[in-house]
NUKE-555834 format. One record per residue: residue in three letters; x, y, z of N, C-alpha, C, O, CB in turn; residue number from 1. Coordinates in pm, whole numbers, plus 50000, padded with zeros to 5 digits. Glycine has a CB too. Layout:
residues N
("ala" (X Y Z) (X Y Z) (X Y Z) (X Y Z) (X Y Z) NUM),
...
This chain:
residues 159
("met" (71263 59440 95634) (71263 59523 95763) (71388 59620 95739) (71361 59740 95740) (71278 59424 95909) 1),
("arg" (71520 59585 95719) (71610 59655 95704) (71607 59755 95605) (71646 59865 95643) (71694 59588 95696) 2),
("tyr" (71568 59744 95480) (71511 59852 95413) (71419 59973 95430) (71432 60083 95376) (71472 59807 95348) 3),
("ile" (71307 59928 95526) (71262 60044 95615) (71340 60100 95678) (71336 60222 95666) (71180 60021 95698) 4),
("val" (71432 60049 95760) (71517 60109 95870) (71618 60205 95797) (71635 60318 95841) (71598 59989 95961) 5),
("leu" (71688 60161 95684) (71773 60250 95639) (71691 60346 95515) (71758 60432 95458) (71905 60165 95592) 6),
("ala" (71590 60332 95488) (71506 60457 95448) (71467 60525 95537) (71443 60639 95496) (71398 60438 95382) 7),
("gly" (71446 60510 95658) (71410 60610 95796) (71578 60679 95829) (71611 60796 95843) (71334 60488 95969) 8),
("met" (71616 60619 95831) (71773 60676 95848) (71797 60779 95789) (71832 60886 95838) (71878 60596 95803) 9),
("leu" (71775 60747 95659) (71818 60876 95530) (71701 60997 95536) (71711 61108 95484) (71811 60797 95335) 10),
("leu" (71604 60954 95600) (71502 61069 95562) (71528 61162 95736) (71510 61282 95757) (71293 60987 95520) 11),
("phe" (71567 61075 95816) (71589 61170 95916) (71659 61248 95924) (71647 61335 96011) (71603 61142 95996) 12),
("gly" (71779 61246 95818) (71864 61347 95794) (71809 61482 95736) (71838 61598 95762) (71957 61295 95713) 13),
("met" (71721 61426 95647) (71633 61542 95546) (71552 61598 95676) (71551 61720 95688) (71507 61464 95392) 14),
("ala" (71496 61535 95757) (71399 61613 95868) (71427 61713 95940) (71346 61794 95986) (71361 61544 95961) 15),
("gln" (71572 61712 95958) (71655 61760 96052) (71713 61913 95969) (71732 62021 96026) (71779 61633 96093) 16),
("ser" (71731 61888 95838) (71779 62003 95753) (71647 62108 95756) (71527 62094 95779) (71824 61947 95584) 17),
("thr" (71734 62222 95721) (71611 62348 95691) (71553 62362 95582) (71465 62447 95568) (71649 62479 95700) 18),
("ser" (71595 62276 95478) (71492 62260 95355) (71454 62149 95323) (71505 62055 95384) (71530 62303 95240) 19),
("ala" (71340 62117 95207) (71340 61993 95189) (71349 61934 95050) (71263 61917 94964) (71241 61956 95248) 20),
("gln" (71510 61902 95057) (71594 61872 94944) (71562 61716 94965) (71524 61673 95074) (71765 61928 94951) 21),
("pro" (71577 61645 94864) (71571 61503 94845) (71690 61456 94897) (71790 61521 94868) (71551 61459 94705) 22),
("leu" (71707 61327 94990) (71825 61286 95044) (71914 61236 94933) (71871 61227 94819) (71802 61185 95147) 23),
("ala" (72047 61202 94966) (72131 61173 94893) (72071 61003 94879) (72043 60941 94982) (72283 61216 94952) 24),
("gly" (72054 60933 94730) (72008 60798 94728) (71885 60794 94703) (71848 60678 94685) (72028 60728 94836) 25),
("thr" (71766 60907 94690) (71620 60880 94716) (71635 60986 94587) (71546 61068 94606) (71526 60915 94887) 26),
("glu" (71693 61016 94485) (71629 61109 94408) (71543 61045 94286) (71528 60924 94268) (71733 61205 94360) 27),
("gln" (71501 61129 94223) (71352 61076 94161) (71449 60997 94001) (71541 61058 93946) (71193 61262 94114) 28),
("gln" (71422 60918 93975) (71437 60823 93819) (71371 60816 93745) (71257 60784 93781) (71445 60707 93808) 29),
("trp" (71396 60840 93589) (71306 60898 93504) (71288 60739 93437) (71367 60646 93451) (71367 61043 93402) 30),
("gly" (71195 60738 93381) (71074 60599 93324) (71163 60533 93235) (71226 60592 93147) (70907 60648 93221) 31),
("pro" (71169 60400 93260) (71249 60328 93177) (71244 60328 93034) (71335 60295 92958) (71237 60217 93210) 32),
("asn" (71125 60369 93000) (71134 60397 92861) (71169 60551 92773) (71159 60576 92652) (71010 60353 92827) 33),
("gly" (71221 60654 92910) (71276 60746 92831) (71138 60841 92822) (71156 60952 92770) (71341 60680 92687) 34),
("asn" (71017 60812 92863) (70938 60899 92860) (70954 61034 92897) (70884 61120 92845) (70863 60859 92909) 35),
("gly" (71039 61060 92981) (71043 61155 93064) (70941 61168 93208) (70929 61273 93270) (71028 61255 92976) 36),
("thr" (70871 61035 93245) (70783 61022 93337) (70830 60981 93444) (70894 60877 93452) (70694 60955 93308) 37),
("leu" (70806 61059 93546) (70847 61047 93699) (70832 60904 93748) (70716 60865 93758) (70754 61143 93796) 38),
("asn" (70916 60832 93775) (70888 60689 93846) (70888 60739 94000) (70993 60767 94058) (71021 60555 93811) 39),
("his" (70787 60746 94046) (70740 60765 94205) (70799 60658 94275) (70836 60685 94389) (70576 60761 94236) 40),
("glu" (70815 60549 94235) (70839 60424 94332) (70965 60433 94355) (71001 60338 94424) (70806 60280 94283) 41),
("asp" (71050 60504 94328) (71199 60500 94356) (71179 60632 94490) (71274 60652 94566) (71320 60546 94186) 42),
("asp" (71064 60702 94503) (71080 60769 94638) (71099 60692 94767) (70994 60633 94794) (70967 60846 94660) 43),
("leu" (71166 60676 94830) (71218 60600 94960) (71115 60656 95040) (71033 60574 95083) (71381 60628 95019) 44),
("gln" (71097 60792 95076) (71043 60843 95173) (70899 60810 95198) (70849 60864 95296) (71064 60965 95162) 45),
("trp" (70814 60721 95118) (70659 60670 95132) (70669 60548 95287) (70592 60536 95383) (70601 60566 94943) 46),
("leu" (70803 60473 95249) (70838 60384 95315) (70844 60421 95451) (70783 60341 95522) (70939 60339 95268) 47),
("val" (70904 60527 95520) (70916 60607 95629) (70776 60588 95710) (70764 60525 95816) (70950 60757 95583) 48),
("phe" (70667 60657 95638) (70523 60623 95654) (70475 60519 95717) (70394 60523 95809) (70469 60613 95551) 49),
("his" (70531 60405 95659) (70478 60268 95720) (70526 60240 95881) (70518 60129 95933) (70540 60138 95619) 50),
("gly" (70572 60349 95943) (70636 60322 96058) (70523 60324 96151) (70534 60263 96257) (70750 60416 96091) 51),
("ala" (70404 60396 96120) (70253 60446 96179) (70187 60280 96191) (70185 60191 96106) (70143 60577 96042) 52),
("lys" (70133 60282 96341) (70056 60158 96356) (69889 60188 96338) (69829 60238 96433) (70093 60094 96510) 53),
("ile" (69841 60166 96254) (69677 60178 96246) (69577 60080 96340) (69584 59957 96339) (69635 60144 96089) 54),
("ala" (69505 60139 96401) (69395 60047 96455) (69256 60129 96459) (69248 60247 96496) (69436 59992 96611) 55),
("gly" (69157 60057 96418) (69018 60115 96413) (68937 60081 96526) (68947 59980 96596) (68945 60073 96293) 56),
("asp" (68857 60172 96536) (68734 60183 96658) (68590 60172 96601) (68508 60264 96595) (68739 60337 96741) 57),
("gln" (68572 60034 96556) (68455 60068 96481) (68324 60101 96596) (68215 60105 96537) (68423 59934 96372) 58),
("ala" (68318 60115 96682) (68225 60132 96798) (68205 60290 96782) (68091 60338 96776) (68292 60078 96957) 59),
("ala" (68347 60387 96774) (68342 60530 96779) (68319 60559 96619) (68250 60655 96588) (68485 60600 96849) 60),
("gly" (68383 60469 96512) (68358 60508 96383) (68501 60580 96340) (68530 60645 96239) (68220 60604 96375) 61),
("thr" (68567 60549 96441) (68713 60620 96394) (68847 60550 96390) (68839 60434 96428) (68744 60731 96484) 62),
("tyr" (68963 60588 96356) (69087 60520 96330) (69196 60564 96394) (69210 60682 96359) (69117 60519 96204) 63),
("asn" (69282 60534 96468) (69361 60600 96533) (69524 60554 96520) (69548 60435 96543) (69305 60595 96662) 64),
("ala" (69608 60621 96494) (69738 60592 96440) (69851 60602 96568) (69844 60672 96669) (69769 60703 96314) 65),
("thr" (69917 60544 96543) (70052 60523 96684) (70171 60562 96610) (70203 60494 96513) (70089 60334 96758) 66),
("phe" (70247 60676 96648) (70384 60704 96557) (70472 60633 96643) (70446 60593 96757) (70439 60872 96529) 67),
("gly" (70579 60623 96578) (70734 60548 96646) (70784 60708 96651) (70740 60810 96598) (70861 60403 96514) 68),
("pro" (70903 60678 96746) (70993 60774 96767) (71035 60870 96636) (71032 60992 96623) (71107 60703 96822) 69),
("phe" (71070 60772 96552) (71130 60841 96411) (71028 60955 96335) (71072 61062 96294) (71157 60709 96292) 70),
("leu" (70903 60919 96324) (70792 60979 96283) (70745 61120 96386) (70701 61227 96343) (70685 60858 96279) 71),
("gln" (70766 61087 96510) (70731 61176 96588) (70824 61267 96570) (70771 61378 96568) (70712 61138 96709) 72),
("lys" (70972 61273 96551) (71069 61366 96514) (71033 61444 96408) (71078 61559 96410) (71184 61308 96487) 73),
("met" (70954 61407 96305) (70905 61437 96192) (70821 61570 96210) (70840 61676 96150) (70831 61322 96141) 74),
("glu" (70740 61547 96289) (70644 61620 96333) (70680 61767 96281) (70798 61795 96300) (70630 61601 96485) 75),
("gly" (70608 61861 96224) (70640 61994 96202) (70735 62026 96105) (70748 62145 96077) (70678 62047 96310) 76),
("gln" (70819 61927 96037) (70946 61924 95939) (70864 61945 95808) (70759 61892 95771) (71050 61767 95939) 77),
("his" (70954 62052 95742) (70906 62043 95595) (70989 61902 95557) (71086 61846 95608) (70953 62196 95489) 78),
("ile" (70887 61865 95420) (70939 61751 95334) (70893 61749 95207) (70781 61787 95172) (70911 61626 95385) 79),
("ala" (70973 61707 95142) (70902 61689 94971) (70887 61515 94958) (70954 61416 94989) (71043 61764 94810) 80),
("ile" (70798 61535 94913) (70754 61378 94863) (70683 61380 94730) (70609 61475 94705) (70644 61300 94971) 81),
("thr" (70704 61265 94627) (70602 61229 94489) (70548 61151 94542) (70574 61086 94643) (70647 61175 94346) 82),
("gly" (70424 61155 94441) (70307 61077 94433) (70205 61119 94354) (70244 61209 94279) (70257 61060 94546) 83),
("tyr" (70079 61088 94338) (69971 61139 94259) (69834 61173 94357) (69795 61123 94462) (69939 61026 94142) 84),
("ile" (69782 61283 94270) (69670 61335 94332) (69560 61268 94326) (69523 61225 94217) (69643 61444 94295) 85),
("leu" (69476 61244 94457) (69333 61187 94430) (69272 61274 94491) (69269 61292 94613) (69290 61047 94475) 86),
("pro" (69200 61354 94374) (69101 61426 94402) (68954 61410 94527) (68882 61311 94537) (69068 61427 94281) 87),
("leu" (68945 61527 94602) (68819 61493 94693) (68710 61583 94669) (68640 61617 94764) (68849 61500 94844) 88),
("gly" (68683 61634 94531) (68571 61674 94469) (68574 61650 94311) (68652 61576 94250) (68550 61815 94505) 89),
("ala" (68485 61718 94265) (68482 61704 94090) (68530 61814 94010) (68479 61835 93900) (68337 61687 94032) 90),
("thr" (68636 61896 94061) (68677 62010 93998) (68782 61983 93919) (68817 61866 93935) (68706 62108 94081) 91),
("gln" (68860 62053 93825) (68974 62039 93783) (69097 62105 93844) (69207 62063 93811) (68961 62066 93671) 92),
("thr" (69087 62206 93932) (69172 62263 94046) (69113 62243 94157) (68993 62228 94179) (69202 62401 94042) 93),
("thr" (69234 62240 94254) (69206 62250 94383) (69265 62282 94489) (69382 62274 94450) (69175 62177 94406) 94),
("thr" (69271 62310 94592) (69384 62338 94697) (69380 62217 94770) (69490 62169 94796) (69365 62469 94795) 95),
("his" (69285 62162 94806) (69245 62037 94912) (69223 61879 94812) (69134 61832 94741) (69063 62088 95005) 96),
("phe" (69334 61844 94847) (69325 61663 94791) (69416 61571 94875) (69469 61608 94980) (69389 61635 94611) 97),
("val" (69429 61461 94828) (69514 61370 94898) (69624 61313 94791) (69593 61289 94675) (69422 61252 94966) 98),
("leu" (69711 61300 94826) (69842 61274 94781) (69879 61121 94808) (69899 61097 94927) (69942 61373 94853) 99),
("thr" (69891 61000 94709) (69886 60892 94753) (69987 60852 94670) (70017 60928 94578) (69765 60829 94758) 100),
("arg" (70070 60705 94687) (70187 60667 94653) (70189 60584 94502) (70280 60562 94422) (70236 60588 94771) 101),
("arg" (70021 60545 94503) (70019 60450 94368) (69924 60555 94304) (69873 60642 94375) (69951 60265 94380) 102),
("ser" (69900 60547 94164) (69782 60597 94153) (69677 60507 94164) (69690 60384 94159) (69774 60659 94048) 103),
("ala" (69521 60594 94186) (69436 60529 94215) (69355 60466 94126) (69270 60387 94164) (69387 60584 94279) 104),
("gly" (69376 60496 93998) (69363 60425 93820) (69408 60354 93776) (69360 60313 93670) (69387 60473 93719) 105),
("cys" (69540 60289 93835) (69624 60225 93791) (69574 60062 93811) (69595 60009 93920) (69749 60274 93854) 106),
("pro" (69519 59997 93719) (69421 59889 93729) (69574 59733 93761) (69547 59617 93793) (69293 59884 93533) 107),
("phe" (69706 59787 93739) (69780 59668 93754) (69832 59718 93884) (69887 59616 93925) (69889 59625 93636) 108),
("cys" (69853 59826 93995) (69888 59854 94104) (69809 59801 94223) (69686 59796 94215) (69897 59973 94100) 109),
("pro" (69875 59759 94337) (69777 59721 94438) (69710 59850 94485) (69730 59955 94424) (69845 59644 94558) 110),
("pro" (69645 59846 94572) (69547 59962 94635) (69674 60044 94740) (69774 59977 94766) (69382 59877 94747) 111),
("asn" (69664 60173 94789) (69740 60221 94845) (69700 60195 95002) (69581 60216 95029) (69753 60345 94792) 112),
("glu" (69785 60154 95107) (69769 60155 95243) (69725 60257 95311) (69754 60360 95250) (69865 60130 95293) 113),
("pro" (69663 60281 95414) (69628 60396 95488) (69768 60483 95519) (69766 60599 95560) (69548 60348 95625) 114),
("thr" (69861 60423 95498) (70006 60491 95538) (70055 60529 95404) (70175 60557 95405) (70124 60383 95620) 115),
("glu" (70000 60539 95295) (70061 60575 95162) (69919 60684 95138) (69828 60667 95057) (70093 60418 95031) 116),
("ala" (69931 60769 95213) (69786 60887 95144) (69829 61008 95264) (69838 60978 95383) (69549 60805 95173) 117),
("ile" (69848 61109 95228) (69884 61220 95289) (69765 61349 95222) (69749 61392 95108) (70058 61241 95256) 118),
("glu" (69700 61382 95349) (69619 61512 95306) (69699 61651 95273) (69776 61710 95349) (69520 61547 95424) 119),
("ile" (69668 61680 95166) (69725 61782 95123) (69650 61919 95143) (69527 61916 95139) (69751 61753 94996) 120),
("phe" (69711 62035 95165) (69621 62166 95169) (69764 62262 95123) (69860 62312 95181) (69530 62209 95356) 121),
("ala" (69711 62254 94989) (69814 62334 94876) (69809 62516 94913) (69713 62562 94974) (69738 62300 94681) 122),
("asp" (69915 62597 94872) (69889 62731 94880) (69854 62791 94754) (69854 62914 94743) (69995 62795 94935) 123),
("arg" (69829 62728 94675) (69759 62764 94531) (69678 62675 94463) (69695 62554 94463) (69851 62793 94433) 124),
("phe" (69598 62729 94409) (69523 62592 94328) (69596 62513 94245) (69677 62578 94179) (69412 62626 94234) 125),
("val" (69596 62385 94223) (69647 62295 94157) (69578 62211 94077) (69492 62139 94127) (69703 62238 94225) 126),
("lys" (69607 62208 93928) (69539 62160 93864) (69535 61988 93866) (69642 61930 93849) (69568 62224 93759) 127),
("thr" (69397 61897 93888) (69445 61745 93842) (69501 61728 93740) (69488 61772 93626) (69358 61655 93826) 128),
("thr" (69595 61627 93811) (69654 61551 93649) (69674 61384 93703) (69671 61358 93823) (69859 61637 93577) 129),
("pro" (69698 61268 93589) (69695 61160 93639) (69881 61149 93646) (69915 61042 93696) (69594 61051 93547) 130),
("ala" (69957 61207 93620) (70107 61248 93625) (70129 61229 93771) (70046 61257 93858) (70146 61408 93571) 131),
("pro" (70256 61175 93791) (70278 61188 93953) (70304 61363 93976) (70304 61440 93880) (70441 61079 94012) 132),
("ile" (70326 61410 94120) (70369 61527 94135) (70473 61542 94264) (70464 61451 94346) (70250 61609 94141) 133),
("thr" (70546 61620 94284) (70589 61643 94406) (70544 61775 94479) (70540 61893 94447) (70721 61634 94398) 134),
("val" (70509 61694 94606) (70452 61824 94711) (70533 61851 94845) (70528 61769 94937) (70291 61791 94768) 135),
("glu" (70599 61957 94853) (70672 62034 94980) (70566 62095 95096) (70448 62123 95075) (70763 62172 94915) 136),
("gly" (70611 62104 95178) (70503 62157 95303) (70546 62082 95434) (70600 61972 95448) (70324 62113 95269) 137),
("lys" (70510 62162 95514) (70489 62111 95667) (70436 61993 95721) (70318 61993 95755) (70417 62188 95725) 138),
("leu" (70502 61894 95735) (70423 61790 95752) (70337 61763 95929) (70400 61817 96020) (70528 61672 95704) 139),
("his" (70252 61713 95956) (70144 61691 96064) (70125 61544 96089) (70094 61457 96008) (70004 61755 96023) 140),
("leu" (70145 61537 96197) (70106 61364 96207) (69936 61403 96258) (69903 61509 96311) (70229 61242 96366) 141),
("val" (69855 61301 96229) (69711 61305 96279) (69688 61194 96334) (69686 61096 96259) (69608 61327 96182) 142),
("ala" (69664 61172 96484) (69656 61075 96568) (69531 60997 96543) (69538 60879 96507) (69668 61124 96696) 143),
("his" (69421 61057 96561) (69257 61031 96513) (69215 61102 96396) (69242 61218 96363) (69149 61078 96622) 144),
("ser" (69135 61002 96327) (69121 61036 96219) (68975 60978 96216) (68946 60886 96293) (69229 60996 96125) 145),
("asp" (68902 61019 96146) (68738 60968 96099) (68751 60910 95932) (68677 60831 95872) (68606 61133 96103) 146),
("gln" (68846 60965 95895) (68845 60964 95715) (68969 60874 95708) (68981 60816 95600) (68872 61142 95614) 147),
("gly" (69069 60846 95805) (69156 60736 95759) (69260 60801 95718) (69338 60734 95650) (69104 60645 95656) 148),
("leu" (69289 60917 95738) (69403 60994 95676) (69503 61046 95827) (69449 61112 95916) (69326 61148 95569) 149),
("phe" (69649 61005 95837) (69707 61026 95958) (69819 61103 95936) (69913 61117 96015) (69738 60910 96027) 150),
("phe" (69805 61159 95818) (69939 61244 95752) (69874 61366 95702) (69765 61354 95644) (70029 61162 95614) 151),
("arg" (69932 61491 95717) (69882 61603 95627) (70001 61712 95609) (70089 61727 95693) (69744 61676 95695) 152),
("ile" (69993 61775 95503) (70099 61865 95460) (70030 62004 95484) (69914 62007 95445) (70150 61839 95301) 153),
("asp" (70067 62097 95529) (69996 62262 95512) (70105 62299 95463) (70221 62256 95468) (69941 62366 95650) 154),
("gly" (70005 62470 95366) (70107 62502 95306) (70181 62436 95187) (70298 62465 95163) (70170 62512 95389) 155),
("ala" (70137 62379 95141) (70233 62275 95044) (70224 62373 94878) (70132 62438 94828) (70137 62065 95029) 156),
("lys" (70331 62350 94842) (70401 62409 94717) (70414 62259 94621) (70487 62163 94644) (70576 62494 94762) 157),
("val" (70312 62279 94507) (70353 62170 94431) (70453 62194 94275) (70434 62292 94203) (70213 62102 94403) 158),
("trp" (70526 62117 94252) (70555 62120 94131) (70595 61992 94052) (70622 61999 93932) (70641 62205 94126) 159),
């Protein structure tokens, strides 16, 4: 719990800034085997999204999220976060996809939680890749969803 609060305090400093720069102490680390693969698990920003409380309404077939004060302050702020593309279609390029904390194709990784997925609307076509990517754009909180996606980044730049 203390770790999540610390990550939230660090990210709050970024949310207040005008550019989406990584926070001090949250810089990406290179893979342990020196292969140049980005180790996304070091991106502490995913922990902040766990501050959302998710509940389902089976009768309505919807999901609802309640966002704490810290996440509410992030609404409309520019952020940068690293994760994996989860395509929404069978195309090799797309402007609309889901960014997840862990690769859905990893047989040894636990499944992503609802707070570990962000709907992305990119500003240009992005080639789907199994490698981690970094997405930068304007964050929006989605309180009611029939698809279980509670975070959205619009006008996203991918690098």
